[in-house]
Structures are given as structure tokens and as C-alpha cells.
C-alpha positions in Angstrom: 29.3 101.7 11.7 30.6 102.0 8.1 31.8 99.1 6.0 33.3 98.4 2.6 31.5 98.5 -0.7 30.1 94.9 -1.0 26.8 95.3 -2.8 28.1 94.4 -6.3 29.9 91.3 -4.9 26.8 90.2 -3.0 24.6 90.6 -6.0 27.2 88.7 -8.1 27.3 85.8 -5.6 23.5 85.7 -5.4 23.3 85.6 -9.2 25.7 82.7 -9.4 23.8 80.8 -6.8 20.6 81.3 -8.7 22.3 79.8 -11.8 23.0 76.7 -9.8 19.4 76.3 -8.4 19.2 72.8 -9.8 21.7 71.6 -7.2 20.1 73.4 -4.4 17.5 70.7 -3.8 20.3 68.1 -3.1 22.1 70.4 -0.7 18.9 71.4 1.2 17.8 67.8 1.5 21.1 66.9 3.1 20.9 69.8 5.5 17.3 68.9 6.5 18.3 65.3 7.1 21.3 66.1 9.2 19.5 68.8 11.1 16.6 66.4 12.0 19.1 63.7 13.0 21.0 66.0 15.4 18.1 68.0 16.8 14.9 66.1 16.1 12.1 66.5 13.6 10.2 69.4 15.2 11.2 72.7 13.6 9.6 74.5 16.6 12.3 73.2 18.9 15.1 72.7 16.3 16.3 76.1 15.0 18.7 74.5 12.5 15.8 72.4 11.0 13.6 75.5 10.8 16.3 77.4 8.9 16.8 74.4 6.5 13.0 74.2 5.9 13.0 78.0 5.1 15.7 77.3 2.5 13.5 74.5 1.1 10.6 76.9 0.9 12.6 79.6 -0.8 13.8 77.0 -3.4 10.1 75.9 -4.0 11.0 72.4 -2.9 7.9 70.0 -2.8 6.7 69.4 0.7 6.9 65.6 0.3 10.6 65.9 -0.3 11.0 67.9 2.9 8.9 65.4 4.9 10.9 62.5 3.6 14.2 64.2 4.4 13.0 64.7 8.0 12.0 61.1 8.3 15.4 59.9 7.0 17.0 62.1 9.6 14.9 60.8 12.5 15.3 57.2 11.4 11.7 56.7 10.2 13.0 56.1 6.7 16.2 54.4 5.6 18.8 56.7 4.0 22.4 57.6 3.6 24.4 58.5 6.7 26.1 61.9 6.2 28.8 63.4 8.3 29.7 67.1 8.4 33.3 68.1 7.7 34.9 71.6 7.4 38.0 72.3 5.3 40.0 75.5 5.5 42.4 76.8 2.9 43.9 79.6 1.0 43.1 81.0 -2.5 44.8 83.5 -4.7 46.9 86.0 -2.9 46.3 84.2 0.4 42.6 84.9 0.4 40.9 82.7 3.1 38.4 80.0 2.2 36.2 77.8 4.3 34.5 74.8 2.7 31.6 73.1 4.5 30.8 69.5 3.3 28.3 66.8 4.0 29.5 63.4 2.9 29.1 59.6 3.1 32.7 59.1 2.1 35.3 61.3 3.8 38.2 60.0 1.7 36.5 60.9 -1.5 35.6 64.4 -0.3 39.0 65.4 1.0 40.6 64.2 -2.3 38.1 66.3 -4.4 38.5 69.4 -2.2 42.3 69.2 -2.2 42.3 68.7 -6.0 40.1 71.8 -6.6 42.4 73.9 -4.4 45.6 72.7 -6.1 44.3 72.8 -9.6 43.2 76.5 -9.3 46.2 78.0 -7.5 45.1 77.5 -3.8 46.2 75.4 -0.9 44.3 73.2 1.5 45.2 74.3 5.1 44.9 72.8 8.5 42.0 73.0 11.0 41.9 76.5 12.4 44.2 78.0 9.8 41.6 80.6 8.6 38.5 80.1 10.7 39.6 82.8 13.1 39.1 85.3 10.3 35.3 84.6 10.2 32.4 85.1 12.5 29.5 82.6 12.7 26.5 84.9 12.6 23.1 85.7 11.1 23.3 88.2 8.3 20.7 90.3 6.5 21.6 92.5 3.6 19.4 95.3 2.4 19.7 97.1 -1.0 21.1 100.6 -1.2 18.3 103.1 -0.7 16.7 101.2 2.2 15.9 103.4 5.2 18.8 103.0 7.6 16.8 104.4 10.5 14.0 102.0 10.0 16.4 99.0 9.7 18.3 100.0 12.7 15.3 100.5 14.9 13.7 97.2 14.0 17.0 95.2 14.1 18.4 96.5 17.4 15.0 96.2 19.2 15.0 92.6 18.1 18.4 91.9 19.6 20.7 92.4 16.6 24.4 92.9 17.4 25.2 95.5 14.7 23.9 97.5 11.8 26.5 98.3 9.2 26.2 100.7 6.3 28.5 99.9 3.5 30.2 102.5 1.3 27.7 101.9 -1.5 24.7 102.3 0.7 23.9 98.7 1.3 22.9 97.9 4.9 24.0 94.8 6.8 22.3 93.6 10.0 24.4 91.2 12.1 23.0 89.0 14.9 23.9 85.9 16.8 23.0 82.6 15.0 20.4 81.7 17.7 18.8 85.2 17.3 18.4 84.8 13.5 14.7 83.8 13.5 13.7 86.5 16.0 15.4 89.3 14.1 14.1 88.0 10.8 10.5 88.1 12.1 11.0 91.6 13.5 12.3 92.9 10.2 9.5 91.3 8.3 7.0 92.8 10.7 8.5 96.2 10.0 7.9 95.7 6.3 11.6 95.3 5.6 12.6 92.7 3.0 16.4 91.8 2.8 18.0 90.7 -0.4 19.9 88.1 1.6 19.0 86.5 4.9 21.2 83.7 6.1 23.2 82.2 8.9 26.8 82.4 7.5 30.5 82.7 8.2 31.2 86.4 7.8 34.7 87.5 7.1 36.1 90.0 9.6 38.6 91.4 7.0 38.5 91.5 3.2 41.1 90.4 0.7 40.4 92.5 -2.4 41.3 90.9 -5.8 40.9 92.3 -9.3 41.9 91.5 -12.9 43.6 88.1 -13.5 43.8 87.3 -9.7 40.1 88.0 -9.4 39.3 85.7 -12.3 41.5 82.9 -10.9 39.9 83.2 -7.5 36.4 83.0 -9.0 37.4 79.8 -10.9 38.6 78.3 -7.6 35.3 79.2 -5.8 33.3 77.8 -8.8 35.3 74.6 -8.7 34.7 74.1 -5.0 31.0 74.9 -5.2 30.5 72.4 -8.1 31.6 69.5 -5.9 28.7 67.2 -4.9 29.7 67.0 -1.3 30.1 70.7 -0.8 27.3 72.5 1.0 28.7 76.0 1.4 31.9 78.0 0.5 32.9 81.1 2.4 35.7 83.4 1.6 37.1 86.8 2.5 37.9 87.5 -1.1 36.2 90.6 -2.6 36.4 90.3 -6.4 36.1 93.4 -8.4 
């Protein structure tokens, strides 16, 4: 199956995330705490916790911070109570945006998210207004030049749903969220290293923006991602 040219956008997003690595610890600690609270402190039986711990490992987070976050989640240590909230809205040109938050103060969070949208030319929408344009899935992205046959064989044998070759040669593997760890292990066993491996909200259609509109959209995304209560920002905007 063929797809659009997304490699430059993916690399750009990855680079911007790397620039903000100082804030990654805070977000991963929240994710570990909530995952442990909801599904228990054993990563062997809690896939969400396993994924959060993998993020901690990728960010070189000290193990004692991970252990403490799990203990706060399971009630062994006192800590802040976080709740998960998802906001949906529109950016420049009607581009769809999903904002996932973890907060101890819902009133503060919605005010900050609404302000970021309105200040940068977007609008906060209602529940369900854009979520239908996204698919909750596992996603692996391989650099152009990776063997498509090798990726396809390993991925499909492991239960992946689709292998997509983008116009620029990048290869995407899509799987169900619950199949993420199995597909990841199979790809690693085959000696395949993805540039990106995550459980995400993947847009089913793209909204291509360039020039001034693209710059405005990037400012909106940056403003949302800079908020302390925001964990993830998803969009169907492809900024050239």
C-alpha cells in the first residue's frame, strides 16, 4: 500500500521532540504513575506500564525515578493524583488536533489549552469533533532505503495490520495497540531498527499546509506542546 511523503515531517517532529528532552522526564513519570495506578505495578501484565518504562529507558531516566513513579501509582508512596483528559480542536485551515493531558487541576488545564488554540488561530472543539479522523494504533517508521520485503515479512508474520511505503521511500508498519510489543520484538529479532516506534493516534487523512499557514500551525503545535499538563499532541497537519 502506498502513502504520502511523510519522512521529512517525521524527522522534523522527532528533532523538535529531542530539543525538548528536558521535559520528557516529567511526562514519562506522569505516564508511569497513571499506568501503574490503572493496571498495577507489574510491567509483565500491564502493557501500558511496559510501554511507559520503555520510554523512560529511551530517555535514559534513572531507575530510581521509575521505581518511585510506580510506587506512587500503586499507592506505596504519596503523590499527586492525576486524571487523563483529551481535548479536540482545529488548527490553521481546519487541520485536526488532539491534545492528551494529565492534570491535577482540570480547570487550569482547559483554560491553558483553550488559550493556546485561540491565541494561535485555532479553535477548541467538542468531544468527538476530530477523533474519528485518527486511528489508535502502534506505528513503526523505517528510513528510506530499508528493505521493504524484510520489513513486510517480519511485520506481517508478527500480526501487523499493514505495511505502507510512503512516496519518499519511508516504510510504516501499523499494528493494533495490544500487538505493539509483539511486533516490536519481531522487528528487532529480524535486525530491523525503526526510527520511530510508538503507540499513537495516526491520522487517516492529511491536511497539507505550507508557507505562512504552515508556520502558524507549527506555532500552535509548539504552544500546546509547551504546556505542563500536555502529554501528547496529535495532528493531521503535514507542514512543508
